[in-house]
KELUM-461018 format. One record per atom (N, C-alpha, C, CB): residue number from 0; residue in three letters; atom name; x, y, z. Coordinates in steps of 0.2 Angstrom, whole numbers, plus 2048, in hexadecimal, padded with zeros to 3 digits. Glycine has a CB too. Layout:
BEGIN
> NUM, ALA, CA, X, Y, Z .
...
END
This chain:
BEGIN
> 0, UNK, N, CB2, 6E9, 4F5 .
> 0, UNK, CA, CAF, 6EB, 4EE .
> 0, UNK, C, CB4, 6E8, 4E9 .
> 0, UNK, CB, CAD, 6F2, 4ED .
> 1, UNK, N, CBB, 6EB, 4E9 .
> 1, UNK, CA, CBF, 6EA, 4E4 .
> 1, UNK, C, CC1, 6E2, 4E5 .
> 1, UNK, CB, CC5, 6EF, 4E5 .
> 2, UNK, N, CC1, 6E0, 4EB .
> 2, UNK, CA, CC3, 6D8, 4EC .
> 2, UNK, C, CBE, 6D4, 4E7 .
> 2, UNK, CB, CC2, 6D5, 4F4 .
> 3, UNK, N, CB7, 6D6, 4E8 .
> 3, UNK, CA, CB2, 6D1, 4E4 .
> 3, UNK, C, CB3, 6D3, 4DD .
> 3, UNK, CB, CA9, 6D4, 4E7 .
> 4, UNK, N, CB4, 6D9, 4DB .
> 4, UNK, CA, CB5, 6DA, 4D3 .
> 4, UNK, C, CBB, 6D6, 4D1 .
> 4, UNK, CB, CB6, 6E2, 4D2 .
> 5, UNK, N, CC0, 6D6, 4D4 .
> 5, UNK, CA, CC6, 6D2, 4D2 .
> 5, UNK, C, CC4, 6CB, 4D3 .
> 5, UNK, CB, CCC, 6D4, 4D6 .
> 6, UNK, N, CC1, 6C8, 4D8 .
> 6, UNK, CA, CC0, 6C1, 4D8 .
> 6, UNK, C, CBB, 6BF, 4D3 .
> 6, UNK, CB, CBD, 6C0, 4E0 .
> 7, UNK, N, CB6, 6C3, 4D1 .
> 7, UNK, CA, CB1, 6C0, 4CB .
> 7, UNK, C, CB4, 6C2, 4C5 .
> 7, UNK, CB, CAA, 6C3, 4CC .
> 8, UNK, N, CB9, 6C7, 4C5 .
> 8, UNK, CA, CBD, 6C8, 4BE .
> 8, UNK, C, CC1, 6C3, 4BC .
> 8, UNK, CB, CC1, 6CF, 4BE .
> 9, UNK, N, CC4, 6C0, 4C1 .
> 9, UNK, CA, CC8, 6BA, 4C0 .
> 9, UNK, C, CC4, 6B4, 4BD .
> 9, UNK, CB, CCC, 6B7, 4C6 .
> 10, UNK, N, CBE, 6B4, 4BF .
> 10, UNK, CA, CBA, 6AE, 4BC .
> 10, UNK, C, CB8, 6B0, 4B5 .
> 10, UNK, CB, CB4, 6AD, 4C1 .
> 11, UNK, N, CB6, 6B6, 4B4 .
> 11, UNK, CA, CB5, 6B8, 4AD .
> 11, UNK, C, CBA, 6B6, 4A8 .
> 11, UNK, CB, CB3, 6BF, 4AE .
> 12, UNK, N, CC0, 6B9, 4AA .
> 12, UNK, CA, CC7, 6B8, 4A6 .
> 12, UNK, C, CC8, 6B0, 4A6 .
> 12, UNK, CB, CCD, 6BB, 4AA .
> 13, UNK, N, CC7, 6AC, 4AA .
> 13, UNK, CA, CC8, 6A5, 4AA .
> 13, UNK, C, CC2, 6A3, 4A4 .
> 13, UNK, CB, CC6, 6A1, 4B1 .
> 14, UNK, N, CBC, 6A4, 4A5 .
> 14, UNK, CA, CB7, 6A2, 4A0 .
> 14, UNK, C, CB9, 6A4, 499 .
> 14, UNK, CB, CAF, 6A4, 4A1 .
> 15, UNK, N, CBB, 6AA, 498 .
> 15, UNK, CA, CBD, 6AD, 492 .
> 15, UNK, C, CC3, 6A9, 48F .
> 15, UNK, CB, CBF, 6B4, 493 .
> 16, UNK, N, CC8, 6A7, 493 .
> 16, UNK, CA, CCE, 6A4, 491 .
> 16, UNK, C, CCC, 69D, 48E .
> 16, UNK, CB, CD3, 6A4, 498 .
> 17, UNK, N, CC7, 699, 492 .
> 17, UNK, CA, CC4, 693, 490 .
> 17, UNK, C, CC1, 693, 489 .
> 17, UNK, CB, CC0, 691, 495 .
> 18, UNK, N, CBD, 698, 489 .
> 18, UNK, CA, CB9, 699, 482 .
> 18, UNK, C, CBE, 69B, 47D .
> 18, UNK, CB, CB5, 69E, 483 .
> 19, UNK, N, CC3, 69E, 47E .
> 19, UNK, CA, CC8, 6A0, 478 .
> 19, UNK, C, CCC, 69A, 476 .
> 19, UNK, CB, CCC, 6A4, 47A .
> 20, UNK, N, CCD, 696, 47B .
> 20, UNK, CA, CD1, 690, 47A .
> 20, UNK, C, CCD, 68B, 475 .
> 20, UNK, CB, CD3, 68C, 480 .
> 21, UNK, N, CC7, 68B, 476 .
> 21, UNK, CA, CC1, 687, 473 .
> 21, UNK, C, CC1, 68A, 46C .
> 21, UNK, CB, CBA, 688, 477 .
> 22, UNK, N, CC1, 690, 46B .
> 22, UNK, CA, CC1, 693, 465 .
> 22, UNK, C, CC7, 693, 460 .
> 22, UNK, CB, CBF, 69A, 465 .
> 23, UNK, N, CCD, 694, 464 .
> 23, UNK, CA, CD3, 693, 460 .
> 23, UNK, C, CD4, 68B, 45E .
> 23, UNK, CB, CD8, 696, 465 .
> 24, UNK, N, CD1, 687, 461 .
> 24, UNK, CA, CD2, 680, 45F .
> 24, UNK, C, CCE, 67E, 459 .
> 24, UNK, CB, CD1, 67B, 465 .
> 25, UNK, N, CCA, 682, 457 .
> 25, UNK, CA, CC5, 680, 451 .
> 25, UNK, C, CC9, 680, 44B .
> 25, UNK, CB, CBE, 686, 451 .
> 26, UNK, N, CC6, 67C, 447 .
> 26, UNK, CA, CC9, 67B, 440 .
> 26, UNK, C, CC6, 680, 43B .
> 26, UNK, CB, CC7, 675, 43D .
> 27, UNK, N, CC1, 684, 43D .
> 27, UNK, CA, CBE, 689, 439 .
> 27, UNK, C, CC2, 68F, 43A .
> 27, UNK, CB, CB7, 689, 43B .
> 28, UNK, N, CC4, 692, 434 .
> 28, UNK, CA, CC8, 698, 434 .
> 28, UNK, C, CC5, 69E, 438 .
> 28, UNK, CB, CC9, 69B, 42D .
> 29, UNK, N, CBF, 6A0, 437 .
> 29, UNK, CA, CBB, 6A5, 43A .
> 29, UNK, C, CBB, 6A4, 442 .
> 29, UNK, CB, CB4, 6A6, 437 .
> 30, UNK, N, CB9, 69E, 445 .
> 30, UNK, CA, CBA, 69D, 44C .
> 30, UNK, C, CC0, 69D, 44E .
> 30, UNK, CB, CB7, 697, 44D .
> 31, UNK, N, CC5, 69C, 44B .
> 31, UNK, CA, CCC, 69C, 44D .
> 31, UNK, C, CCF, 6A3, 44E .
> 31, UNK, CB, CD1, 698, 448 .
> 32, UNK, N, CCC, 6A7, 449 .
> 32, UNK, CA, CCE, 6AF, 44A .
> 32, UNK, C, CCA, 6B2, 450 .
> 32, UNK, CB, CCB, 6B2, 443 .
> 33, UNK, N, CC4, 6AF, 451 .
> 33, UNK, CA, CC0, 6B2, 457 .
> 33, UNK, C, CC3, 6B0, 45D .
> 33, UNK, CB, CB9, 6B0, 458 .
> 34, UNK, N, CC6, 6AA, 45D .
> 34, UNK, CA, CCA, 6A8, 463 .
> 34, UNK, C, CD0, 6AC, 464 .
> 34, UNK, CB, CCC, 6A1, 462 .
> 35, UNK, N, CD4, 6AD, 45F .
> 35, UNK, CA, CDA, 6B1, 460 .
> 35, UNK, C, CD7, 6B8, 463 .
> 35, UNK, CB, CDE, 6B2, 459 .
> 36, UNK, N, CD3, 6BB, 461 .
> 36, UNK, CA, CD0, 6C2, 463 .
> 36, UNK, C, CCE, 6C1, 46A .
> 36, UNK, CB, CCB, 6C4, 45F .
> 37, UNK, N, CCA, 6BC, 46C .
> 37, UNK, CA, CC8, 6BB, 473 .
> 37, UNK, C, CCD, 6BA, 477 .
> 37, UNK, CB, CC3, 6B5, 473 .
> 38, UNK, N, CD2, 6B6, 475 .
> 38, UNK, CA, CD9, 6B5, 479 .
> 38, UNK, C, CDC, 6BB, 47B .
> 38, UNK, CB, CDD, 6B0, 476 .
> 39, UNK, N, CDD, 6BF, 476 .
> 39, UNK, CA, CE0, 6C5, 478 .
> 39, UNK, C, CDD, 6CA, 47C .
> 39, UNK, CB, CE1, 6C8, 472 .
> 40, UNK, N, CD6, 6CA, 47C .
> 40, UNK, CA, CD1, 6CE, 480 .
> 40, UNK, C, CD2, 6CB, 487 .
> 40, UNK, CB, CC9, 6CE, 47E .
> 41, UNK, N, CD1, 6C4, 488 .
> 41, UNK, CA, CD1, 6C1, 48F .
> 41, UNK, C, CD8, 6C1, 492 .
> 41, UNK, CB, CD0, 6B9, 48E .
> 42, UNK, N, CDE, 6C1, 48E .
> 42, UNK, CA, CE4, 6C2, 491 .
> 42, UNK, C, CE5, 6C9, 494 .
> 42, UNK, CB, CE9, 6C0, 48D .
> 43, UNK, N, CE3, 6CE, 48F .
> 43, UNK, CA, CE4, 6D5, 491 .
> 43, UNK, C, CDF, 6D7, 498 .
> 43, UNK, CB, CE2, 6D9, 48B .
> 44, UNK, N, CD9, 6D4, 498 .
> 44, UNK, CA, CD6, 6D5, 49E .
> 44, UNK, C, CD8, 6D1, 4A4 .
> 44, UNK, CB, CCF, 6D2, 49D .
> 45, UNK, N, CDB, 6CC, 4A3 .
> 45, UNK, CA, CDF, 6C9, 4A9 .
> 45, UNK, C, CE5, 6CD, 4AB .
> 45, UNK, CB, CE2, 6C2, 4A7 .
> 46, UNK, N, CE8, 6D0, 4A6 .
> 46, UNK, CA, CEE, 6D5, 4A8 .
> 46, UNK, C, CEB, 6DB, 4AC .
> 46, UNK, CB, CF2, 6D7, 4A2 .
> 47, UNK, N, CE6, 6DE, 4A9 .
> 47, UNK, CA, CE3, 6E4, 4AD .
> 47, UNK, C, CE0, 6E2, 4B4 .
> 47, UNK, CB, CDD, 6E7, 4A9 .
> 48, UNK, N, CDD, 6DC, 4B5 .
> 48, UNK, CA, CDB, 6DA, 4BB .
> 48, UNK, C, CE0, 6D9, 4C0 .
> 48, UNK, CB, CD7, 6D4, 4BB .
> 49, UNK, N, CE5, 6D4, 4BE .
> 49, UNK, CA, CEA, 6D2, 4C3 .
> 49, UNK, C, CF0, 6D7, 4C4 .
> 49, UNK, CB, CED, 6CC, 4C1 .
> 50, UNK, N, CEF, 6DE, 4C1 .
> 50, UNK, CA, CF4, 6E3, 4C3 .
> 50, UNK, C, CF3, 6E5, 4CA .
> 50, UNK, CB, CF4, 6E9, 4BE .
> 51, UNK, N, CEC, 6E5, 4CC .
> 51, UNK, CA, CEA, 6E7, 4D2 .
> 51, UNK, C, CEE, 6E2, 4D8 .
> 51, UNK, CB, CE2, 6E6, 4D3 .
> 52, UNK, N, CF0, 6DD, 4D6 .
> 52, UNK, CA, CF3, 6D8, 4DB .
> 52, UNK, C, CFB, 6D9, 4DB .
> 52, UNK, CB, CF1, 6D1, 4D9 .
> 53, UNK, N, CFE, 6DD, 4D7 .
> 53, UNK, CA, D05, 6DE, 4D7 .
> 53, UNK, C, D08, 6D8, 4D5 .
> 53, UNK, CB, D07, 6DF, 4DD .
> 54, UNK, N, D05, 6D3, 4D1 .
> 54, UNK, CA, D08, 6CE, 4CD .
> 54, UNK, C, D0B, 6D0, 4C7 .
> 54, UNK, CB, D03, 6C8, 4CC .
> 55, UNK, N, D10, 6D3, 4C7 .
> 55, UNK, CA, D13, 6D6, 4C1 .
> 55, UNK, C, D15, 6D1, 4BC .
> 55, UNK, CB, D19, 6DB, 4C2 .
> 56, UNK, N, D17, 6CB, 4BE .
> 56, UNK, CA, D19, 6C6, 4B9 .
> 56, UNK, C, D13, 6C4, 4B5 .
> 56, UNK, CB, D1C, 6C1, 4BD .
> 57, UNK, N, D0E, 6C2, 4B9 .
> 57, UNK, CA, D07, 6C0, 4B6 .
> 57, UNK, C, D05, 6C5, 4B1 .
> 57, UNK, CB, D03, 6BF, 4BB .
> 58, UNK, N, D06, 6CB, 4B3 .
> 58, UNK, CA, D04, 6D1, 4AE .
> 58, UNK, C, D08, 6D1, 4A8 .
> 58, UNK, CB, D05, 6D9, 4B1 .
> 59, UNK, N, D0E, 6D0, 4A9 .
> 59, UNK, CA, D12, 6D0, 4A3 .
> 59, UNK, C, D11, 6CA, 49E .
> 59, UNK, CB, D19, 6D0, 4A5 .
> 60, UNK, N, D10, 6C4, 4A1 .
> 60, UNK, CA, D0D, 6BE, 49E .
> 60, UNK, C, D07, 6BF, 49A .
> 60, UNK, CB, D0C, 6B8, 4A3 .
> 61, UNK, N, D03, 6C2, 49D .
> 61, UNK, CA, CFC, 6C4, 49A .
> 61, UNK, C, CFD, 6C9, 494 .
> 61, UNK, CB, CF6, 6C7, 49F .
> 62, UNK, N, D01, 6CD, 495 .
> 62, UNK, CA, D03, 6D2, 48F .
> 62, UNK, C, D06, 6CE, 489 .
> 62, UNK, CB, D07, 6D8, 491 .
> 63, UNK, N, D0A, 6CA, 48B .
> 63, UNK, CA, D0E, 6C6, 486 .
> 63, UNK, C, D09, 6C1, 482 .
> 63, UNK, CB, D14, 6C1, 489 .
> 64, UNK, N, D04, 6BF, 486 .
> 64, UNK, CA, D00, 6BA, 483 .
> 64, UNK, C, CFB, 6BE, 47F .
> 64, UNK, CB, CFC, 6B6, 489 .
> 65, UNK, N, CF9, 6C5, 481 .
> 65, UNK, CA, CF5, 6C9, 47D .
> 65, UNK, C, CF8, 6CA, 476 .
> 65, UNK, CB, CF4, 6CF, 480 .
> 66, UNK, N, CFF, 6CC, 476 .
> 66, UNK, CA, D02, 6CD, 470 .
> 66, UNK, C, D02, 6C7, 46C .
> 66, UNK, CB, D0A, 6CF, 471 .
> 67, UNK, N, D04, 6C1, 46E .
> 67, UNK, CA, D04, 6BB, 46A .
> 67, UNK, C, CFD, 6BA, 467 .
> 67, UNK, CB, D06, 6B5, 46E .
> 68, UNK, N, CF8, 6BB, 46B .
> 68, UNK, CA, CF1, 6B9, 469 .
> 68, UNK, C, CEF, 6BE, 463 .
> 68, UNK, CB, CEC, 6BA, 46F .
> 69, UNK, N, CF0, 6C4, 463 .
> 69, UNK, CA, CEE, 6C9, 45E .
> 69, UNK, C, CF3, 6C9, 458 .
> 69, UNK, CB, CEE, 6D0, 461 .
> 70, UNK, N, CFA, 6C7, 45A .
> 70, UNK, CA, CFD, 6C5, 454 .
> 70, UNK, C, CFB, 6BF, 450 .
> 70, UNK, CB, D04, 6C5, 456 .
> 71, UNK, N, CF9, 6BA, 453 .
> 71, UNK, CA, CF6, 6B4, 450 .
> 71, UNK, C, CF0, 6B5, 44C .
> 71, UNK, CB, CF5, 6AE, 456 .
> 72, UNK, N, CEC, 6BA, 44F .
> 72, UNK, CA, CE6, 6BC, 44C .
> 72, UNK, C, CE8, 6C0, 446 .
> 72, UNK, CB, CE2, 6C0, 451 .
> 73, UNK, N, CEC, 6C4, 446 .
> 73, UNK, CA, CEE, 6C9, 440 .
> 73, UNK, C, CF1, 6C4, 43A .
> 73, UNK, CB, CF4, 6CF, 442 .
> 74, UNK, N, CF6, 6C0, 43C .
> 74, UNK, CA, CF9, 6BB, 437 .
> 74, UNK, C, CF3, 6B6, 434 .
> 74, UNK, CB, CFE, 6B7, 43B .
> 75, UNK, N, CEF, 6B3, 438 .
> 75, UNK, CA, CEA, 6AF, 435 .
> 75, UNK, C, CE5, 6B3, 431 .
> 75, UNK, CB, CE6, 6AB, 43A .
> 76, UNK, N, CE4, 6B9, 433 .
> 76, UNK, CA, CDF, 6BE, 42F .
> 76, UNK, C, CE2, 6BF, 429 .
> 76, UNK, CB, CDD, 6C5, 434 .
> 77, UNK, N, CE9, 6C0, 428 .
> 77, UNK, CA, CEC, 6C1, 421 .
> 77, UNK, C, CEB, 6BB, 41D .
> 77, UNK, CB, CF3, 6C3, 422 .
> 78, UNK, N, CEC, 6B5, 41F .
> 78, UNK, CA, CEC, 6AE, 41C .
> 78, UNK, C, CE5, 6AD, 41A .
> 78, UNK, CB, CEF, 6A9, 421 .
> 79, UNK, N, CE0, 6B0, 41D .
> 79, UNK, CA, CD9, 6AE, 41B .
> 79, UNK, C, CD7, 6B2, 416 .
> 79, UNK, CB, CD5, 6AF, 420 .
> 80, UNK, N, CDA, 6B7, 413 .
> 80, UNK, CA, CD8, 6BC, 40E .
> 80, UNK, C, CDA, 6B9, 407 .
> 80, UNK, CB, CDB, 6C3, 40E .
END
């Protein structure tokens, strides 16, 4: 049961990551902001899923990417005002 959840969860995180990259690469400000938020969510989800595998380096990398994504979102949100 847990193996199935983790296996399909990995695919969901992959799809979210690809979608967030698409949004971040947009030239439209609002789409880029949505991409930053989605990147943060997908990276945090990846960290939550992979913690079950004891891949602490991957968890740390996901948490760092989460911080970078939300920091980029916050900075761009300020510039948009």
